[in-house]
N, C-alpha and C positions, 0 to 999 in steps of 0.2 A: 474450518479451512486450514490447510497446511500449504506451505510454500517451499519449493525446492529450487536450487540452482543447479541445472544440468549442464555438464560439459562433456561432450562426446568426442572421442579421439579415433573413432573408426575410420579406417582408410579406404579409399576407392578400391574396389575389387574384393573386399571382405564379404564373405557369404552372409546374407541377412538371415534372420531367424524370426519366428512368429512370437509376438508378445500379446498381452491382453490388458486392456484398461480395467482398473479395479474400481474406478469411481468417475464421476464427471470431472473433467479437467480442462483447463485452458493453458497452453504453453506459448509464451511470447518469444519468437525467434529474434535474438538480439545480435547474433553473429553467425556467419557461415550459411550453409544451405544443406538440405537433405531431402530425400524422397520419402513419401508416406503413402502406403497402400492399405486400404481398408474397404470392406463391402464392395469389392470389385472395381474400385475407383483408385486412380493414382494421382497424387498431388506432388508438386515441387514447391517446397517451402524455402523462402529466402528471408532476409532480414526484414522484420515488420510483419511477417505472416503469423497466423495463429494456428496451432495444432489443437484440435478439439477432440476430447476423449469422452466416451460414454461407457458406463459399466458393462463388462462382459464382451465388448467389441474386440475382436482380434485385429492385429495390425502388424505391418512389417515396415521397418525403416531401412532405407537404402542410402548409400553414400557413393554414388557413381561420379560425382563431379567435384566435390570439395571435401577436404579433410579438415575436421574440427568445427563443430557447431556448438552454440551455446543457447540455452533457453531458460527463461524464468517461468516456472510452472506453478499453477494454482490448482489445488485439489479440493473439491467441495463435498461436504457431507450432504446426504439426501434431503435433510430438513431445509437446508439453505437453498438447494436447487428448487424445491417445491415453492419457496417464496419468490425466487427470481423468475422461475418459469421452466417447467420440465417437459415441454412438448418434445416428443420423440424425434420428429423430423428436424427440429432445430439442432439437436445435439448429435445427429447422424451425418452432418455435413462433412465431417472429417477434418476440414481445414478452412480457414478464412484467408483471403488474400490480403496484401498490405493495404488496408483501408485507413484513410486519414483519421476517422473518428475512433478507430481502435488502436492505431499506432500511437497516438498521443497519450492514451491511457497506459499503453504498454511501457512507454518511455517514463511516464510518471511513476509507474510501479518500479521500474529499475532504479529511478532516482531515490525512491523510498528505501529500496533494498540496499543502496549504496550509502544511505544516511545523509543525503544532501537535499532531502525534502522532508517537511514536517507532516506529511500525510502518512497515515498508518498503512502498512502493507495489507492488513485485513480489510481496510476501507477501500483502497484502490482496487483490490482483487474483486470485491463485490461490485464496484462500479464498472469494472471491465466486463464481468459476466453479464451484468444488467444491460450494458450497451451492446454487447455481442448478441444477446437475445433480441433486442430491439432491431438491430441491423438485419439479422437473418430472417426474422419473422415479418419485417416490414411494418411493424406496429410499435409505436411509442407508447410506453405505459402512461397511464393517467398520473398527473402530478399528485403528490401527497396532499391530502386535505389537512391543513394545519388547524386542527380543532383546538378548542380550549383545553381539552385533556392532553393533547400532544404538547401544547405550549407549557402546561404545568409539568409534564413529565420531563421536558427538556430542561426547564429551569431547575427543577428539583435534582435531576441527575447531574447537572452542571455543578451544583453546590456540593453534591456527593463527591464528584471527581476532584473538585478543588480541595476538599477536606482530606482526601486520600491520595493526592497526587504523588506523594513520596513512595507509594506502593506500585507494584506492577499491575496495570489495569488494561485488560483486553477489551475489544469491542463487545464480546459476549458478556463480559462482566457488567459493563455499563448498561447493556440492553436488559440483562436480568434484573438489575436494580430498577429500571424503568418498567419492567413487567411486559415487554413486547419483544418481538423478534428482532434480531440484530439488523436485518435489512431495513425494516420499518423504522427502527430507532435511528439508524444512520441518516436516512433521508429526512425524518422529522426533525432531529436535532440540528442538522445542517440548515434546514429551511427556517427554523425558529431563531437560531443564534448566529447564523452566517459563517460558522466554522464547523469542521468535523469534530467528533469527540476526541480523536487523537491530537488534532491541532490544539484543542482547548487544554488537553492534558499537558502537552509540551509547554504551552504558554503559561500554565499555572506553575509548572516547575521552574520556568525561567523567571517568573515574577518572584517566587520564593528565593531563588538563587540571587537575584539582584539585591533583594533586601539583606540577605546574609553577607553578600560581598561588601555591602556598604556599612553594615553594623557589627559584623562578627570578625573575630580574629582567626577563625578556622582556615585551614589551607583550602585552596581552590579544589583540590582533589576530594577532600572530605565533604565540602559543600556539594560538589557534583553528585556524590553518592547519597548524601543525606536527602537531597530533593528528589531523587528517584532515577537519576541517570545511571545506567549500568556500565557505561564506558566513558572514560575521561575525555578521549579525543572527540567523541560524539557531542559531549557537553560543550567543549570549547568551540567546536565548529558551529553548533546550533546557536550558542550564545552570541558568537561573533556575527552570524548572519542576522540575528535580531537586533543587537545593540550597535553594530558597526565597529566594535572594538572587542578585543579579547577580554575574558573575565579579569585577568590581572590588571589590564589598563583601565577597565571599568572601576575596579577597586581603587586604583591610584587616582582616578578622576573624582571618586567619592570622597577622597581624603584631601581634595583641594587642587589637584592637577587639572585645572579646567582647560588648559591648552590642548589636552588630548582630544576633547570634543570640538574645540575650536579648529584644530587642524583638520579634523574629520569633515567639518562643515565649511572649511575654507574661510573662517572668520579670523580677522587680525585683531 
């Protein structure tokens, strides 16, 4: 899966042109509006709508009403689509209206893209595709049977994630470690442990960071990079969301400044 942030600046009156989808895709409209024509049907997409792409399908986008639209787009490889559901009629709908069950996942995906959610973009992208297939087909998938083997895979892979949390770990990497497809692994891991693989990875990094902040003299920046965060601001934001205080204040609290947490809790 790949994810792209599309920002279109086409103005009303510009001549549209024919394009072609290269793979299955879902684009969440987060701003503006545009027209979409495919397979002889015309759709008007607004904020919260989904544009649905299928490989080889030709389409035309029009901008007769609003200038400037933005989409968060997910592009899926064939193997993943086979796992989620590849019925032709499902992926030929062209667009999905602003439906609550899809919009909330679209907003969660945007939050993940903005770094204000600890859900992985690859995880929420698969959940969005899965829910889209359910809604369009009218059939809910059967719940994952949490077998003894799935439980063992989840626990063993969680230990592997913990041991390697300082490295870059994608959903596909963890699924390969477990020996199952990424989609099956995501659902099984979440069912067994109550968190997604990416959430577990972030929390492992935060746990290591907390220990280092309390026991180590390294700078906050060095600790952030050492535990696996590629961006200092993301580390500070994520740590603050988890601990209620910044990494620096957490370090100060660990050195005896208990008033920091007392103030946070409203304790005198």
